[in-house]
Steps between C-alpha positions, in 0.01 A plus 500: 500500500202539731423834667200384704373701800601211727866578421491807726460288812702188425815584697708527181601851389614362162136439403255786447151615411489717189258729322564694181519878497521725805302269727336806658162403642568125501403328824615179665290360785627283785280305744606406853344269758268658758693645790811586297659830595769679299758751615679556169432452128733549207640379171799464271423764236626346177637190337781404739649243267827447321448280195703183568563428131615849393596671827266791412372699796124523446426754778597819312342387170135522612288755684529509880223595739550825689170522692225260607197512726424214738131477600353277770151349522392780739601756230803617699770581244870578506698653214853369461773677302769269365861582428598428140822299491436330834468134402420385850168456673381851588262491796268761648326496839123446502412405851448257658195485281248218438577354159205298366531625144772737381523661156808648340430766234778632277496882501820602319789342309821600325549502124643180352878482516519346152360621168403141414116505493489164682650678804208744530361307794497518877594205719479415868755240608366440850267641765558475870264499795610507863 
């Protein structure tokens, strides 16, 4: 199973980016063509997948993100609080704001939902930009 950063923007919420531990302080950076303007940014804050072979719901097993900071190239930043248990794309208004480069920094996460040490990780299933 691949948990590459590119999974967060592939249009498939069953794939994800993953990092071990709390994830606090980890940053993902997104680049946009010149002239791009964004009105909303957001993400799916966990592993929004049901295992097709076992039927196991992976979302509650791992950590979920509860707060992130989005920062734009001009250093304008927006903090977004995320609702734990909401498996949909949670968006927050940012503008319209010139995009250029946007970073997402993880600020806070839940505890893992499983005592299995392999579940002590945070995942992002998808990000959204509008």
